[in-house]
C-alpha positions, 0 to 999 in steps of 0.5 A: 222699203228703201232703195239701197245703193249696190255693191260692186263694179259696173260692167263698164268699170270692168271693161275699162280695167281690162283694156287698161291692163291689155295696153300695159302688158303690150307695152311691158312685152315690147320692153322685156322681151326683145328677140335678142334677149330671148335668143341670149337666154336660150343659148345660155340656158341650153349650154348650162343644161347640157354641162349640168346633164354631163356632170349629172350622168357622171355622177350617176355612173357607178364606175370611175370611167370618164363621161365624154361631152363632144361639142362640135359644129354641124352646118348651122347647129351645134351639137353636144354629144354625151358619151359614156362606156355604153356609148352615146347617152345623149345627144342635142343640137341647137340652131347657132344662127351664124354665131361662133362658139369657142372653148378652152382653158386659157382663162386669162385669154379674151374670147377671140383667143379661145380655140374653136370646135370641135372639142371634148370635155371629160368628167370624172366619176365625181362630176369634176372636169378632167384635167382639174381646171376651169373651162371658159365657153364664149359665144361671139355675139354682141355682147359676147356670152361667157360661161364658165365650168368650174373645176368642180363641174358647176357651170355658170354665166359669166367669166371664169374667176 
């Protein structure tokens, strides 16, 4: 019986591939996941989620009563309280990390020209803003974070059009 060649990879080859994959992934994490970009993404996702929840709560109400989203600053946190005719439905906080949040309806104005907190935003029974005008939200960071809530109540990242 002739000795045949074995199929497969040797242990050394497998270990070499694992080491190479580990080095490449460690380098990729440093490139793609800086602390500032992570903090920025958390802020954007938080506020988009808050506006989406407010819109969903207003759509789920059987009455035409408005749903109020009150955004305020409490020490080193931002506080978002969503209330309907039965009282507070949802309350969330987010560490602000020394950043300022400005919200207003003056779309032509720059971020620094918008009013500061606290503010109340109303959604009608169709999930639309009351009054029916877009809303601009700016977080003063470097670079500034801009979010827009369209008059129909849809929130997205970027300046209002």
